[in-house]
RODO-2510 file (C-alpha; in nm, 4 decimals, decimal comma):
residues 220
     n   res          X          Y          Z
     1     m     0,3778     5,7346     0,5536
     2     k     0,5887     5,8120     0,2450
     3     y     0,4496     5,8030    -0,1083
     4     c     0,6054     5,7920    -0,4566
     5     k     0,3910     5,9588    -0,7224
     6     t     0,5847     5,8047    -1,0110
     7     c     0,5567     5,4420    -0,9010
     8     d     0,2356     5,4799    -0,6962
     9     i     0,3947     5,3016    -0,4011
    10     h     0,3496     5,3664    -0,0297
    11     y     0,6446     5,3209     0,2061
    12     d     0,6081     5,2613     0,5763
    13     t     0,9834     5,2972     0,6343
    14     p     1,2023     5,6010     0,7178
    15     i     1,3507     5,6477     0,3690
    16     e     1,3606     5,9599     0,1525
    17     h     1,3872     5,8167    -0,1998
    18     c     1,1946     5,5530    -0,3932
    19     m     1,3759     5,2227    -0,4196
    20     f     1,2608     5,1740    -0,7801
    21     c     1,2832     5,5137    -0,9540
    22     h     1,5014     5,6817    -0,6880
    23     g     1,2706     5,9818    -0,6902
    24     d     1,1908     6,1947    -0,3853
    25     l     0,9141     6,0676    -0,1604
    26     i     0,6434     6,2905    -0,0201
    27     d     0,4780     6,2718     0,3183
    28     e     0,1212     6,1534     0,2904
    29     t    -0,1241     6,1784     0,5757
    30     p    -0,4546     6,0089     0,4937
    31     t    -0,7567     6,2284     0,5670
    32     e    -0,9914     5,9323     0,5784
    33     p    -0,9385     5,5907     0,7273
    34     t    -0,8191     5,3406     0,4721
    35     y    -0,9031     4,9761     0,4798
    36     k    -0,7057     4,6997     0,3167
    37     f    -0,8658     4,3716     0,2318
    38     t    -0,6840     4,0663     0,1123
    39     a    -0,8103     3,9608    -0,2257
    40     v    -0,9700     3,6196    -0,2221
    41     k    -0,7954     3,4013    -0,4759
    42     k    -0,9442     3,0906    -0,6177
    43     k    -0,7413     2,7887    -0,5191
    44     k    -0,5664     2,6459    -0,8200
    45     r    -0,6050     2,2804    -0,8967
    46     s    -0,2961     2,0696    -0,8553
    47     n    -0,1053     1,9690    -1,1646
    48     p    -0,2146     1,6158    -1,2709
    49     w     0,1232     1,5536    -1,4350
    50     l     0,2954     1,6441    -1,1093
    51     r     0,0770     1,3982    -0,9171
    52     f     0,1510     1,1288    -1,1760
    53     f     0,5248     1,1992    -1,1454
    54     v     0,5097     1,1680    -0,7652
    55     l     0,3118     0,8442    -0,7917
    56     l     0,5620     0,7064    -1,0444
    57     n     0,8556     0,7730    -0,8129
    58     i     0,6771     0,6190    -0,5147
    59     g     0,6127     0,3110    -0,7259
    60     s     0,9810     0,2972    -0,8192
    61     i     1,0768     0,3035    -0,4508
    62     l     0,8391     0,0198    -0,3629
    63     i     0,9449    -0,1928    -0,6609
    64     s     1,3171    -0,1544    -0,5862
    65     f     1,2720    -0,2571    -0,2229
    66     g     1,0510    -0,5475    -0,3303
    67     i     1,3118    -0,6760    -0,5792
    68     d     1,5895    -0,6656    -0,3179
    69     y     1,3737    -0,8237    -0,0496
    70     y     1,2460    -1,1175    -0,2557
    71     s     1,5881    -1,1726    -0,4133
    72     g     1,7595    -1,1906    -0,0757
    73     l     2,0036    -0,9154    -0,1783
    74     p     2,1358    -0,6332     0,0410
    75     l     1,9155    -0,3259     0,0431
    76     s     2,1986    -0,0866    -0,0483
    77     w     2,0811    -0,0672    -0,4119
    78     s     1,7243     0,0042    -0,2979
    79     y     1,8413     0,2812    -0,0650
    80     t     2,0250     0,4481    -0,3542
    81     v     1,7209     0,4276    -0,5816
    82     a     1,4912     0,5503    -0,3031
    83     s     1,7206     0,8471    -0,2350
    84     a     1,7157     0,9463    -0,6017
    85     n     1,3357     0,9083    -0,6199
    86     l     1,2821     1,1082    -0,3020
    87     y     1,5069     1,3847    -0,4351
    88     s     1,3110     1,3877    -0,7634
    89     i     0,9802     1,4223    -0,5794
    90     l     1,0956     1,7091    -0,3588
    91     f     1,2658     1,8823    -0,6530
    92     a     0,9465     1,8717    -0,8597
    93     l     0,7303     1,9975    -0,5714
    94     m     0,9654     2,2904    -0,5054
    95     f     1,0070     2,3693    -0,8741
    96     f     0,6321     2,4030    -0,9309
    97     s     0,5678     2,5856    -0,6025
    98     h     0,4492     2,9476    -0,6074
    99     s     0,7364     3,1417    -0,4511
   100     v     0,9945     3,4077    -0,5365
   101     w     1,2454     3,2762    -0,7894
   102     s     1,5496     3,3576    -0,5738
   103     s     1,4022     3,1719    -0,2766
   104     k     1,3047     2,8802    -0,5021
   105     l     1,6558     2,8629    -0,6491
   106     t     1,8126     2,8631    -0,3028
   107     k     1,5864     2,5813    -0,1854
   108     l     1,6540     2,3746    -0,4971
   109     l     2,0300     2,4042    -0,4607
   110     l     2,0178     2,3135    -0,0925
   111     l     1,7961     2,0185    -0,1819
   112     t     2,0484     1,9100    -0,4465
   113     i     2,3300     1,9192    -0,1915
   114     s     2,1229     1,7175     0,0563
   115     g     2,0228     1,4666    -0,2123
   116     l     2,3791     1,4079    -0,3262
   117     f     2,4971     1,3731     0,0329
   118     l     2,2190     1,1212     0,1027
   119     i     2,3147     0,9177    -0,2039
   120     g     2,6766     0,9309    -0,0864
   121     l     2,5739     0,7917     0,2501
   122     t     2,3948     0,4991     0,0865
   123     l     2,7112     0,4255    -0,1148
   124     n     2,9318     0,4653     0,1960
   125     d     3,1279     0,7399     0,0196
   126     y     3,0013     1,0882     0,1056
   127     h     3,3344     1,2738     0,1086
   128     w     3,3054     1,3728    -0,2575
   129     a     2,9786     1,5493    -0,1726
   130     l     3,1352     1,7420     0,1170
   131     d     3,4719     1,8031    -0,0504
   132     y     3,3518     1,9216    -0,3900
   133     v     2,9736     1,9417    -0,4367
   134     l     2,8870     2,1400    -0,1213
   135     p     3,1385     2,4272    -0,1579
   136     i     3,1104     2,4524    -0,5375
   137     v     2,7283     2,4630    -0,5351
   138     i     2,7282     2,7248    -0,2561
   139     m     2,9788     2,9431    -0,4432
   140     t     2,7725     2,9103    -0,7613
   141     q     2,4553     3,0196    -0,5816
   142     i     2,6310     3,3166    -0,4186
   143     a     2,7747     3,4181    -0,7567
   144     i     2,4311     3,4017    -0,9255
   145     l     2,2570     3,6094    -0,6579
   146     s     2,5445     3,8605    -0,6428
   147     s     2,5366     3,9065    -1,0206
   148     v     2,1609     3,9621    -1,0157
   149     i     2,1965     4,2338    -0,7519
   150     l     2,4840     4,4048    -0,9357
   151     f     2,2971     4,4184    -1,2669
   152     n     1,9541     4,5022    -1,1248
   153     h     1,9569     4,7190    -0,8128
   154     r     1,5774     4,7424    -0,8049
   155     i     1,5356     4,3870    -0,6771
   156     w     1,8090     4,4205    -0,4147
   157     l     1,5648     4,3862    -0,1286
   158     d     1,4072     4,0700    -0,2736
   159     v     1,7395     3,8923    -0,3325
   160     s     1,9524     4,0181    -0,0430
   161     g     1,7833     3,7932     0,2144
   162     n     1,8653     3,4789     0,0166
   163     l     2,2166     3,6055    -0,0512
   164     l     2,2722     3,6624     0,3209
   165     f     2,1424     3,3139     0,3999
   166     m     2,3650     3,1460     0,1397
   167     s     2,6672     3,3428     0,2599
   168     l     2,6097     3,2133     0,6119
   169     v     2,5728     2,8589     0,4736
   170     g     2,9029     2,9191     0,2930
   171     l     3,0773     2,9228     0,6312
   172     l     2,9958     2,5524     0,6823
   173     p     3,2779     2,4180     0,4585
   174     g     3,5231     2,6165     0,6689
   175     l     3,3804     2,4572     0,9829
   176     f     3,4101     2,1112     0,8243
   177     l     3,7708     2,1933     0,7369
   178     i     3,8515     2,2924     1,0948
   179     l     3,6913     1,9724     1,2264
   180     n     3,8872     1,7640     0,9705
   181     i     3,5646     1,6290     0,8201
   182     t     3,6675     1,7183     0,4640
   183     t     3,9682     1,5598     0,2942
   184     i     4,0281     1,8141     0,0137
   185     n     4,1081     2,1640     0,1428
   186     w     4,1028     2,4071    -0,1495
   187     p     3,7246     2,4002    -0,2281
   188     s     3,6384     2,4621     0,1382
   189     i     3,8928     2,7455     0,1670
   190     a     3,7650     2,9073    -0,1542
   191     c     3,4016     2,8818    -0,0403
   192     l     3,4783     3,0198     0,3056
   193     s     3,6729     3,3148     0,1602
   194     y     3,3999     3,3926    -0,0938
   195     a     3,1290     3,3783     0,1729
   196     i     3,3199     3,6142     0,4057
   197     v     3,3832     3,8639     0,1237
   198     t     3,0127     3,8540     0,0310
   199     l     2,9053     3,9114     0,3923
   200     l     3,1373     4,2115     0,4159
   201     g     2,9982     4,3414     0,0874
   202     l     2,6412     4,3146     0,2183
   203     i     2,7445     4,5244     0,5171
   204     i     2,9540     4,7893     0,3396
   205     i     2,8184     4,8340    -0,0147
   206     p     2,4375     4,8867     0,0272
   207     s     2,3110     5,2409     0,0702
   208     k     2,1624     5,3615     0,3950
   209     e     1,8127     5,3471     0,2490
   210     n     1,8550     4,9837     0,1427
   211     k     1,9902     4,8935     0,4847
   212     e     1,6916     5,0543     0,6563
   213     a     1,4501     4,8794     0,4180
   214     f     1,6270     4,5469     0,4820
   215     k     1,6016     4,5915     0,8603
   216     s     1,2352     4,6839     0,8316
   217     r     1,1453     4,3817     0,6165
   218     f     1,3272     4,1293     0,8330
   219     h     1,2436     4,3050     1,1618
   220     i     1,6072     4,3491     1,2639
***
């Protein structure tokens, strides 16, 4: 096992330098058996405002369906309201969840795309979501994660997994373009090109140590 004296970090990967301070690692062979115990954390109480917000949105869904039903109107308006309320509930739950910020941001953006597409389906006009929203949101997410990695190399390992995932998702607009699902070409072409360039950058640019650490974390 490798050990960094400066950062007091143990590495169970075949690397020679610390990923944080880039100092040389030393081989450490424990003379006595070490035991690791997971700290018992007290379960935090749920946010009462979050529960009230969820309850409020559920009430909005029920009221909108009730108004349409008793008025004898089509349920298209209720479906639109229900889609927006459901998106709001899931957005709030993900936003207040305890997870890494890059993973949370990726989930929120994917949820936004799904929510807009669902609203488009209820309005019988989803092409604007596929033509513009999907590729532009994906490119924005890739740009944010790429910028974070470029300006802070120390968190490369934490962000690279989400960047790889979003780059693979960025290939979808190209697939929709090939299948003639989208009607506007340039956003899909731009997103596909950006995703391919990012994937190539993830393969070529990282150092050997970062690649080995990435493979070890994701068991590749």
